[in-house]
C-alpha positions in Angstrom: 2.8 -0.6 21.1 1.8 -0.4 17.5 -1.2 1.6 16.3 -4.2 -0.6 15.3 -7.6 -0.4 13.7 -10.0 -3.1 14.7 -13.0 -3.9 12.4 -15.9 -6.4 12.6 -16.4 -7.5 9.0 -19.2 -9.3 7.0 -21.8 -7.4 9.0 -24.2 -7.4 6.1 -24.9 -11.1 7.1 -25.7 -10.2 10.8 -28.7 -8.6 12.4 -28.4 -5.4 14.5 -28.5 -7.2 17.9 -25.7 -9.6 16.9 -23.6 -6.8 15.6 -24.0 -4.9 18.8 -23.2 -7.9 21.0 -20.1 -8.9 18.9 -18.9 -5.2 18.7 -19.2 -4.8 22.5 -17.2 -8.0 23.1 -14.5 -7.0 20.6 -14.2 -3.5 22.1 -13.7 -5.2 25.5 -11.1 -7.6 24.2 -9.2 -5.0 22.2 -9.5 -2.1 24.6 -10.5 0.3 21.8 -13.1 1.2 19.3 -14.4 -1.4 16.7 -15.5 -0.3 13.3 -18.5 -2.2 11.8 -17.9 -2.9 8.1 -19.0 -5.0 5.1 -17.0 -5.2 1.9 -19.9 -6.6 0.0 -22.4 -4.0 1.1 -19.9 -1.1 1.3 -21.0 -0.5 4.8 -18.6 1.5 7.1 -15.7 1.4 4.5 -15.4 5.2 4.1 -15.2 5.8 7.8 -12.6 3.0 8.4 -10.5 4.3 5.5 -10.6 7.8 7.0 -9.4 6.4 10.3 -6.6 4.5 8.6 -5.5 7.5 6.6 -5.5 9.8 9.8 -3.4 7.2 11.6 -0.9 6.7 8.8 -0.6 10.5 8.4 -0.1 10.9 12.1 2.5 8.0 12.4 4.5 8.5 9.3 7.8 10.3 9.7 8.3 13.5 7.6 11.3 13.2 5.4 11.5 15.8 2.6 14.0 14.3 0.2 13.5 10.5 0.7 11.4 8.6 -1.7 8.3 7.0 -0.3 8.6 3.3 0.7 6.4 0.9 2.6 
């Protein structure tokens, strides 16, 4: 029931065909989109961070006077 973001990491070490095959399998298993990322190469990080931000912004309750807490 919780929101989730799924990513296929370390893609800098994989060829395009392997990435496509594994992404498709993860999308089937998770039932949603899979983001292709690589921390080392910086690939896809901006996009996945935007998705995370949008999801947090959408899910977070709005409380005017309460301090932020995790």
